[in-house]
DOPAKE-880921 format. One record per residue (C-alpha): residue number from 1; residue in one letter; x negated, y negated, z. Coordinates in pm, 1 decimal. Layout:
<sites>
<site i="NUM" aa="A" X="X" Y="Y" Z="Z"/>
...
</sites>
This chain:
<sites>
<site i="1" aa="X" X="-875.2" Y="1684.7" Z="-996.3"/>
<site i="2" aa="X" X="-544.1" Y="1773.3" Z="-836.6"/>
<site i="3" aa="X" X="-573.9" Y="1838.1" Z="-461.8"/>
<site i="4" aa="X" X="-482.8" Y="2182.2" Z="-330.6"/>
<site i="5" aa="X" X="-375.4" Y="2050.6" Z="8.6"/>
<site i="6" aa="X" X="-81.0" Y="1804.8" Z="0.6"/>
<site i="7" aa="X" X="-233.7" Y="1613.0" Z="292.4"/>
<site i="8" aa="X" X="-537.2" Y="1533.7" Z="75.4"/>
<site i="9" aa="X" X="-332.8" Y="1358.1" Z="-192.9"/>
<site i="10" aa="X" X="-443.8" Y="997.8" Z="-256.7"/>
<site i="11" aa="X" X="-371.3" Y="727.5" Z="-515.1"/>
<site i="12" aa="X" X="-512.6" Y="384.4" Z="-597.2"/>
<site i="13" aa="X" X="-266.8" Y="95.5" Z="-603.0"/>
<site i="14" aa="X" X="-312.8" Y="-265.3" Z="-699.5"/>
<site i="15" aa="X" X="-118.5" Y="-589.9" Z="-695.0"/>
<site i="16" aa="X" X="-3.3" Y="-677.5" Z="-1047.3"/>
<site i="17" aa="X" X="-79.3" Y="-1044.0" Z="-1122.6"/>
<site i="18" aa="X" X="207.2" Y="-1072.1" Z="-1371.0"/>
<site i="19" aa="X" X="493.6" Y="-918.8" Z="-1172.4"/>
<site i="20" aa="X" X="362.6" Y="-956.6" Z="-817.9"/>
<site i="21" aa="X" X="450.3" Y="-594.8" Z="-740.0"/>
<site i="22" aa="X" X="219.2" Y="-318.8" Z="-620.7"/>
<site i="23" aa="X" X="163.3" Y="-63.4" Z="-898.0"/>
<site i="24" aa="X" X="13.9" Y="284.6" Z="-890.7"/>
<site i="25" aa="X" X="-306.6" Y="282.8" Z="-1097.0"/>
<site i="26" aa="X" X="-411.7" Y="647.4" Z="-1076.0"/>
<site i="27" aa="X" X="-255.0" Y="986.4" Z="-1052.9"/>
<site i="28" aa="X" X="-268.5" Y="1199.6" Z="-741.6"/>
<site i="29" aa="X" X="-628.5" Y="1299.3" Z="-663.7"/>
<site i="30" aa="X" X="-852.1" Y="1382.3" Z="-371.2"/>
<site i="31" aa="X" X="-981.2" Y="1106.9" Z="-144.5"/>
<site i="32" aa="X" X="-1332.0" Y="1118.8" Z="-293.7"/>
<site i="33" aa="X" X="-1206.3" Y="1092.3" Z="-651.6"/>
<site i="34" aa="X" X="-966.7" Y="810.3" Z="-564.3"/>
<site i="35" aa="X" X="-1241.5" Y="617.5" Z="-382.2"/>
<site i="36" aa="X" X="-1477.5" Y="646.6" Z="-679.2"/>
<site i="37" aa="X" X="-1201.0" Y="540.6" Z="-919.0"/>
<site i="38" aa="X" X="-1121.8" Y="238.4" Z="-701.8"/>
<site i="39" aa="X" X="-1489.1" Y="141.9" Z="-699.0"/>
<site i="40" aa="X" X="-1495.5" Y="154.7" Z="-1081.1"/>
<site i="41" aa="X" X="-1183.0" Y="-64.6" Z="-1097.3"/>
<site i="42" aa="X" X="-1347.4" Y="-317.5" Z="-864.6"/>
<site i="43" aa="X" X="-1665.2" Y="-330.2" Z="-1074.1"/>
<site i="44" aa="X" X="-1463.6" Y="-377.7" Z="-1394.2"/>
<site i="45" aa="X" X="-1245.4" Y="-646.0" Z="-1233.3"/>
<site i="46" aa="X" X="-1550.9" Y="-839.4" Z="-1115.5"/>
<site i="47" aa="X" X="-1649.9" Y="-893.9" Z="-1479.6"/>
<site i="48" aa="X" X="-1307.4" Y="-1024.7" Z="-1581.4"/>
<site i="49" aa="X" X="-1195.0" Y="-1383.5" Z="-1541.3"/>
<site i="50" aa="X" X="-833.4" Y="-1286.9" Z="-1468.8"/>
<site i="51" aa="X" X="-813.8" Y="-919.8" Z="-1370.5"/>
<site i="52" aa="X" X="-475.7" Y="-755.9" Z="-1421.0"/>
<site i="53" aa="X" X="-473.4" Y="-590.9" Z="-1077.6"/>
<site i="54" aa="X" X="-601.1" Y="-745.5" Z="-756.6"/>
<site i="55" aa="X" X="-608.3" Y="-630.5" Z="-392.4"/>
<site i="56" aa="X" X="-680.2" Y="-267.5" Z="-470.5"/>
<site i="57" aa="X" X="-594.2" Y="-18.0" Z="-198.5"/>
<site i="58" aa="X" X="-626.6" Y="354.3" Z="-132.7"/>
<site i="59" aa="X" X="-297.1" Y="504.1" Z="-19.8"/>
<site i="60" aa="X" X="-172.8" Y="850.2" Z="59.2"/>
<site i="61" aa="X" X="50.9" Y="988.0" Z="-212.7"/>
<site i="62" aa="X" X="408.6" Y="1026.0" Z="-94.3"/>
<site i="63" aa="X" X="626.6" Y="1282.3" Z="-268.5"/>
<site i="64" aa="X" X="957.1" Y="1146.3" Z="-396.1"/>
<site i="65" aa="X" X="1258.9" Y="1372.2" Z="-405.7"/>
<site i="66" aa="X" X="1464.5" Y="1308.5" Z="-718.1"/>
<site i="67" aa="X" X="1836.9" Y="1373.8" Z="-724.9"/>
<site i="68" aa="X" X="2059.7" Y="1398.1" Z="-1028.0"/>
<site i="69" aa="X" X="2428.4" Y="1316.2" Z="-1003.6"/>
<site i="70" aa="X" X="2624.4" Y="1478.2" Z="-1282.2"/>
<site i="71" aa="X" X="2976.2" Y="1356.2" Z="-1344.9"/>
<site i="72" aa="X" X="3230.8" Y="1516.0" Z="-1574.3"/>
</sites>
């Protein structure tokens, strides 16, 4: 569910074992939905020998302003 209040925008991130970079695993959701999704990821990762994402973390979603530079 998409949050109505921008301050209640959360995502789940995890450390990618292949690249070593932190990747966004979920879309923007409420804190409760993100926490339940993270719990499901942790349960699934516990059953895997080499989980793809480790060190899962809840983070506030930060809006990114995109700019387009058009040249003639």
